[in-house]
C-alpha positions in Angstrom: 76.1 107.0 54.5 73.9 104.6 56.5 76.8 104.0 58.8 77.4 107.2 59.8 73.3 107.7 60.8 73.4 104.6 62.9 76.4 106.2 64.4 75.0 109.3 65.3 71.9 107.7 66.7 74.0 105.6 69.1 75.5 108.7 70.0 72.4 110.7 70.7 71.0 107.9 72.4 74.1 107.5 74.6 73.8 111.2 75.1 70.3 110.9 76.7 71.4 108.2 78.9 73.9 110.6 80.6 72.6 112.5 83.5 71.3 116.0 84.2 73.1 118.9 84.3 75.1 116.6 80.9 78.0 118.8 80.8 79.1 118.7 84.7 78.6 115.1 84.8 80.9 114.9 81.7 83.9 117.0 83.5 83.1 115.0 86.4 83.7 111.5 83.9 86.5 112.8 82.9 88.3 113.7 86.2 87.5 110.4 87.3 89.2 108.4 84.5 92.1 111.1 84.9 92.4 110.7 88.5 92.2 106.5 88.1 94.7 107.1 85.8 97.4 109.1 87.5 96.9 106.7 90.8 98.0 103.9 88.3 101.1 106.3 88.1 101.7 106.8 91.2 101.7 103.2 92.5 104.0 101.9 89.7 106.3 104.7 90.2 105.8 106.6 93.7 107.2 109.6 94.3 110.3 109.7 96.3 109.4 112.3 98.3 106.6 110.7 99.3 108.5 107.2 99.8 110.8 109.1 102.3 107.8 110.1 103.8 105.3 107.3 104.1 107.5 104.6 103.1 105.9 102.5 100.1 102.9 100.7 101.7 101.2 104.0 102.5 102.4 105.6 99.2 101.2 102.8 97.8 97.9 102.6 99.6 96.8 105.9 99.3 97.2 105.2 95.5 95.1 102.4 95.7 92.0 104.3 97.6 92.2 107.0 94.8 92.2 104.4 92.1 89.3 102.3 93.5 87.1 105.6 94.1 87.6 106.8 90.9 87.2 103.6 89.1 83.6 103.6 91.6 82.7 107.1 91.0 83.5 107.0 87.0 81.5 104.0 86.6 78.4 105.9 88.4 78.6 109.3 86.9 77.5 109.1 83.7 74.2 107.0 84.2 73.6 109.6 87.7 73.8 106.8 90.2 74.7 108.6 93.0 74.9 106.2 95.9 77.9 104.7 94.1 79.8 108.0 93.0 79.5 108.9 96.8 81.4 105.9 98.0 84.1 106.5 95.3 84.2 110.1 95.9 84.7 109.8 99.4 87.5 106.7 98.9 89.2 109.4 96.2 88.8 112.4 99.3 90.4 109.9 101.7 93.9 109.2 99.8 94.2 112.8 98.6 93.8 114.6 101.8 96.4 111.8 103.1 98.6 113.0 100.3 97.8 116.4 101.2 98.8 116.3 105.0 102.1 114.6 104.3 102.4 117.6 101.5 101.7 120.1 104.7 103.9 118.3 107.4 106.8 118.4 103.9 106.1 122.0 104.3 106.3 122.9 107.6 109.2 120.6 108.2 111.6 120.3 105.2 113.3 123.1 103.2 111.9 124.9 99.9 108.2 125.5 99.6 105.6 123.3 98.5 103.0 125.8 98.3 101.8 125.2 94.5 101.6 121.6 95.8 99.3 122.7 98.6 97.4 125.0 96.4 96.4 122.3 93.9 95.7 119.3 96.4 93.5 121.9 98.0 91.1 123.0 94.9 91.4 119.0 94.3 89.9 118.3 97.6 87.4 121.2 98.2 85.9 120.4 94.4 86.0 116.7 95.5 84.3 118.1 98.7 81.9 120.0 97.1 80.8 117.0 94.8 80.4 114.9 97.6 77.6 117.4 99.0 75.9 117.8 95.9 75.3 114.1 95.6 74.4 113.7 99.2 71.4 112.1 100.5 69.9 110.9 97.5 70.7 107.6 95.1 69.9 108.7 92.2 70.6 112.2 90.0 67.2 114.3 90.4 66.8 113.6 86.0 67.6 109.9 87.1 65.4 109.0 90.2 63.3 106.2 90.0 59.4 106.3 90.7 58.6 103.2 93.5 
């Protein structure tokens, strides 16, 4: 019972250190971790379609940009360190926008529809841009702002 009490105390202490709004911060953290995981997979097994259009170096460079950005953003999200999260989100946007551009090109120049991919990428780029706009201009989340 005492161990359970200590665990509960640690969880509550950790919960208090998460930047407000906590649910939004946790969702962003989970998205960043998922993006890091997906980019590792993309790096190790890139899409054959992308490889054909971009080649292995550019395809893997886009994956590395997303991975590094997601890693920075995930590390910064929970404590509300927006200065680092901004850099991470910008890296992710750069990588994802490159991928979006290739899918737009393939949609326009090859057979078949890429509308579903474009829709998902548009949502992803849009939400990352919204997050970047939300955290722009401050180094810390308002709930974590340092008084100097």
